[in-house]
C-alpha positions in Angstrom: -28.0 6.4 -18.8 -24.9 6.2 -21.0 -21.8 8.2 -20.1 -21.1 11.0 -22.6 -17.7 11.9 -23.9 -15.7 9.8 -21.5 -13.6 6.7 -22.1 -13.7 4.0 -19.5 -10.4 2.4 -18.7 -10.3 -0.8 -16.5 -8.2 -0.4 -13.5 -7.8 -1.5 -9.8 -7.1 0.9 -7.0 -4.8 -0.9 -4.6 -2.7 -0.3 -1.5 0.8 -1.6 -2.0 2.8 -1.4 1.2 2.5 2.2 2.5 1.5 3.6 -0.9 -1.7 3.6 -2.9 -2.2 3.8 -6.7 -4.1 2.6 -9.8 -3.0 -0.6 -11.4 -3.6 -1.0 -15.2 -3.0 -3.7 -17.8 -0.7 -2.2 -20.4 -3.1 -3.3 -23.1 -5.8 -0.9 -21.6 -3.6 2.2 -22.0 -2.3 4.0 -25.1 1.0 2.6 -26.4 2.2 6.1 -27.2 4.0 7.3 -24.0 2.9 11.0 -24.4 -0.8 10.0 -24.8 -0.4 7.5 -21.9 1.0 10.2 -19.6 -1.9 12.5 -20.5 -4.3 9.8 -19.6 -2.6 9.1 -16.3 -2.6 12.8 -15.4 -6.3 12.9 -16.1 -7.0 9.8 -14.1 -5.1 11.2 -11.0 -6.4 14.8 -11.4 -2.9 16.4 -11.9 -1.6 19.1 -12.0 -4.2 20.4 -9.6 -2.5 20.3 -6.2 -5.8 18.9 -4.7 -6.2 16.4 -7.5 -9.9 17.2 -7.0 -10.9 16.1 -10.6 -9.2 12.7 -10.3 -8.7 9.7 -8.0 -5.3 10.8 -6.6 -5.0 11.6 -2.9 -3.1 14.9 -3.3 0.0 13.3 -1.8 3.0 11.7 -3.6 2.3 8.4 -1.8 -1.2 8.2 -3.2 -0.5 9.4 -6.7 1.2 6.3 -8.2 0.5 4.0 -11.1 1.5 0.4 -11.9 1.3 -0.7 -15.6 1.5 -4.5 -15.8 1.7 -6.9 -18.8 2.6 -10.6 -19.4 6.4 -10.7 -19.9 8.2 -12.2 -22.9 11.3 -12.7 -20.8 12.3 -16.3 -19.9 13.2 -15.2 -16.4 10.0 -13.2 -15.6 6.2 -13.8 -15.5 5.1 -10.1 -15.8 6.6 -6.7 -16.6 5.9 -3.9 -14.3 6.3 -0.2 -15.3 6.0 2.3 -12.5 4.8 5.8 -13.0 5.0 8.6 -10.4 2.3 11.1 -11.2 3.6 14.2 -9.7 0.7 15.8 -7.8 1.2 19.3 -9.3 3.4 18.3 -12.2 4.0 15.6 -14.8 4.7 11.9 -15.0 8.1 10.4 -14.1 8.9 6.8 -15.1 12.6 7.0 -14.2 12.4 5.4 -10.8 10.6 2.3 -9.7 8.5 1.9 -6.5 8.9 -1.0 -4.1 5.7 -0.3 -2.2 3.5 -0.3 -5.4 5.5 -3.4 -6.4 3.9 -5.3 -3.5 0.6 -5.1 -5.3 1.8 -6.3 -8.6 1.8 -10.0 -7.7 -1.8 -10.0 -6.5 -2.9 -7.9 -9.4 -1.2 -10.3 -11.9 -2.8 -13.3 -10.3 -6.3 -11.7 -10.2 -6.1 -10.6 -13.8 -5.0 -14.1 -15.0 -1.5 -13.1 -16.1 -0.1 -15.8 -13.8 -1.7 -19.1 -12.7 -2.1 -19.4 -9.0 -0.8 -22.4 -7.2 -2.2 -24.1 -4.0 -0.8 -22.5 -0.9 1.5 -19.8 -2.3 2.6 -18.5 -5.7 5.9 -17.0 -6.7 5.4 -14.2 -9.2 8.6 -13.2 -11.1 8.4 -9.5 -11.8 10.6 -7.6 -14.2 10.9 -4.0 -13.1 11.0 -2.2 -16.4 12.1 1.2 -14.9 15.3 -0.3 -13.4 15.7 -3.4 -15.6 15.9 -5.6 -12.6 14.0 -8.6 -11.1 12.0 -9.3 -8.0 10.2 -12.5 -6.9 7.0 -11.8 -5.0 5.6 -14.7 -2.9 1.8 -14.3 -2.5 -0.4 -16.5 -0.4 -2.9 -18.3 -2.6 -4.8 -20.9 -0.6 -7.3 -22.7 -2.8 -5.8 -21.0 -5.8 -7.1 -17.5 -4.8 -5.2 -14.5 -3.6 -5.5 -14.1 0.2 -5.5 -10.5 1.5 -6.3 -11.1 5.2 -3.6 -12.2 7.6 -1.5 -11.4 10.7 1.4 -9.4 9.0 1.8 -5.8 10.1 3.8 -3.1 8.6 4.5 0.4 10.0 2.3 3.1 8.4 -0.6 0.8 7.6 -3.5 0.2 10.1 -4.4 -3.4 11.0 -2.9 -6.5 9.5 -2.9 -8.4 6.2 -1.4 -11.4 4.4 2.4 -11.2 4.1 3.9 -10.7 0.7 7.7 -11.5 0.6 9.7 -9.5 -1.9 13.2 -10.9 -2.8 15.6 -8.9 -4.9 18.9 -9.8 -6.4 21.3 -8.0 -8.8 19.6 -4.6 -8.2 22.8 -2.8 -7.4 23.3 0.1 -9.8 19.9 -0.6 -11.5 19.4 3.1 -12.2 22.9 4.6 -12.0 25.0 1.8 -13.4 26.9 1.0 -10.1 26.2 0.6 -6.4 28.3 3.6 -5.8 27.9 5.7 -9.0 30.6 8.2 -8.1 33.0 5.3 -7.3 33.3 6.5 -3.7 31.5 5.8 -0.4 31.7 9.5 0.5 31.5 12.7 -1.6 31.5 16.3 -0.4 28.8 18.4 -2.0 28.2 21.9 -0.8 30.4 21.1 2.2 28.2 18.1 3.3 29.5 14.6 3.4 27.1 12.3 1.5 26.9 8.8 0.2 25.4 8.5 -3.3 24.1 4.9 -3.5 21.9 2.9 -5.8 20.8 -0.5 -4.6 17.4 -0.5 -6.3 16.8 3.2 -5.7 19.2 6.2 -6.2 19.5 7.8 -2.8 21.7 10.5 -1.3 22.4 9.7 2.3 23.7 12.3 4.7 23.8 12.8 8.5 21.1 15.2 9.6 23.6 16.7 12.1 25.7 18.0 9.2 22.7 20.2 8.2 22.1 21.4 11.7 19.1 19.2 12.3 18.5 16.3 14.7 17.0 13.8 12.2 14.1 13.3 14.5 11.9 16.1 13.2 8.3 15.4 12.1 7.5 15.4 8.4 5.4 18.4 9.0 8.3 20.3 10.5 10.6 19.3 7.7 8.1 20.4 5.1 7.9 23.8 6.7 11.7 24.1 6.8 12.3 26.2 3.7 16.0 26.7 4.3 16.6 23.0 4.8 14.6 22.0 1.7 16.4 24.6 -0.5 19.8 23.3 0.8 19.1 19.6 0.2 17.6 20.3 -3.2 20.8 22.1 -4.2 22.8 19.1 -3.2 20.4 16.8 -5.1 20.7 18.8 -8.3 24.5 18.7 -8.1 24.5 14.9 -7.3 22.3 14.0 -10.2 25.0 14.3 -12.9 27.5 12.7 -10.5 25.2 9.7 -10.2 24.8 9.3 -14.0 21.2 10.6 -13.9 21.8 13.9 -15.8 19.7 16.9 -15.0 17.3 15.8 -12.3 15.3 19.1 -12.0 12.1 17.4 -13.2 12.9 13.9 -11.9 11.9 12.4 -8.6 15.3 10.7 -8.3 17.7 10.7 -6.6 15.8 10.7 -3.3 17.3 12.4 -0.2 17.6 10.7 3.2 18.8 12.3 6.4 20.1 9.8 8.9 20.6 9.9 12.7 21.4 7.4 15.4 18.5 5.0 16.2 16.1 5.9 19.0 13.8 2.8 19.1 16.1 -0.2 19.0 16.7 -0.1 15.2 19.9 0.3 13.3 19.4 3.8 11.9 16.9 6.6 12.0 15.8 8.2 8.8 13.9 11.2 7.4 13.4 10.9 3.6 12.3 13.3 0.9 10.5 12.1 -2.4 12.3 14.3 -3.6 11.1 17.6 -2.2 8.3 16.4 0.2 9.1 14.8 3.5 8.0 11.1 3.5 5.7 9.9 6.2 7.6 6.6 6.2 10.3 5.5 3.7 10.1 3.8 0.4 10.9 0.1 0.0 13.9 0.3 -2.3 14.9 3.6 -0.6 15.2 1.6 2.6 17.2 -1.0 0.9 19.7 1.6 -0.4 19.9 3.2 3.1 20.5 -0.2 4.7 23.2 -0.7 2.1 24.8 2.6 3.0 24.9 1.5 6.6 27.3 -1.4 5.7 29.6 0.6 3.5 32.8 1.4 5.4 33.5 5.1 5.7 30.0 6.3 4.9 28.1 8.8 7.0 25.4 6.1 7.7 28.0 3.5 8.8 29.5 6.0 11.3 26.3 6.2 13.3 24.5 2.9 12.5 24.1 0.1 15.1 24.4 -3.0 13.1 24.0 -6.8 13.8 26.7 -9.2 12.9 27.6 -10.2 9.3 27.1 -11.9 6.9 23.3 -12.0 7.2 21.9 -8.8 8.7 18.3 -7.9 9.6 18.7 -4.1 9.5 15.9 -2.2 11.1 15.4 1.2 9.4 13.5 3.6 11.7 11.2 6.2 10.0 8.6 8.7 11.2 5.8 6.2 11.5 7.7 3.0 12.6 10.4 0.9 11.2 11.3 -1.2 8.1 13.3 -4.3 8.4 15.6 -5.3 5.5 17.1 -8.8 5.3 20.4 -7.8 3.7 22.8 -10.6 2.7 26.4 -9.3 2.3 29.8 -10.7 1.5 32.9 -9.2 2.9 35.8 -8.7 0.4 39.5 -9.0 1.0 39.9 -5.2 0.7 37.5 -4.6 3.6 34.6 -3.5 1.4 31.4 -5.5 1.0 29.3 -7.0 -1.8 25.5 -7.0 -1.6 24.3 -10.5 -2.4 20.6 -10.0 -2.1 17.9 -8.2 -0.2 14.5 -9.4 1.0 11.6 -7.7 2.9 8.0 -8.2 3.9 5.2 -6.0 2.6 1.4 -6.3 2.4 -1.2 -5.2 -0.2 -4.9 -5.0 -0.6 -7.2 -4.5 -3.6 -9.5 -1.6 -2.7 -11.7 -1.0 -5.8 -12.0 -2.5 -9.2 -13.8 -0.8 -12.0 -13.2 1.8 -14.7 -11.4 5.1 -14.6 -13.2 7.6 -16.7 -11.1 9.7 -19.0 -12.4 12.8 -20.8 -12.7 12.4 -24.6 -10.5 15.5 -25.0 -7.6 13.6 -23.4 -8.0 10.3 -25.3 -10.5 8.9 -27.6 -11.0 5.7 -29.6 -9.3 3.1 -27.5 -11.1 -0.2 -27.3 -11.5 -1.8 -23.8 -9.9 -5.1 -23.1 -11.9 -8.0 -21.9 -10.0 -8.4 -18.6 -12.2 -10.1 -16.0 -13.3 -8.3 -12.9 -11.7 -9.2 -9.7 -13.3 -12.2 -8.0 
């Protein structure tokens, strides 16, 4: 029986790191951003807070989108545009997402945008949102993407094949500078904070300055109306200071409360994205927090327990485990540090391949691409 008054749009539902979202070829979506965003809202089921009429999971971590295309840049294989579909709101393409990024390499290989090599394949990804580059190393034995393996990441059950993500030159990718205010410490509403952008704009502050331990559960933090109002006030004031303008309707900058480590790591974190407490921590958010830990004078550096320089494996604790960042730094003559590069391990898995069905009232008349189904 033919489907009436709905437009099928090819997509893949994938877990990338500790997030989940729909992955599209750019050619399968409208070129007009306003129409594209309406389609994405319909696919996810927003702005209904349950997302009952879409495929979203009613949580910021499961309401994400990757839009991928073959790149025309000489230094990249594919372009990746990330879209955060706000569960009860709109679509924000100002930040990128390092967890969803973990699925871009496998998706590009499965869709034939990049030719797989024997053993492993490096996929050079241009992150459109932040105009920066990442190299994802994907296992491809026999020229096919491998999803099973022994790699484990906190927040994901079981194990899977490792995907290495290597970043360089991501400092200031959204704000124009690693320290967009020019200082490792700013005082906002009486709280000492570090405004840092090493791939993700983050405001880092000691939980103790807000009268909290930094070890609260996400549920407790989400029920703490006074705390959430206070940190949102700080976020709104920090936005213009970080060259992000009015951030009222943006999901960046993120907020991260830090505390001394409890489980053998370097720092303990509680993150907000931006008004909901994260069950873990975002990939590039963790990179920015790890960076704050090595900045002399910052609130994070004051409490972090760090390994020796110049190469540092910095374990960032979060509510469901830890996240290790391989941060290569270079000490300057003035005592400050330069961030040379960052690398980390993620996993991903394709969950479902098919068509998202979009009501004709949202979008009509778009021809399907001839993208092959996943093998």
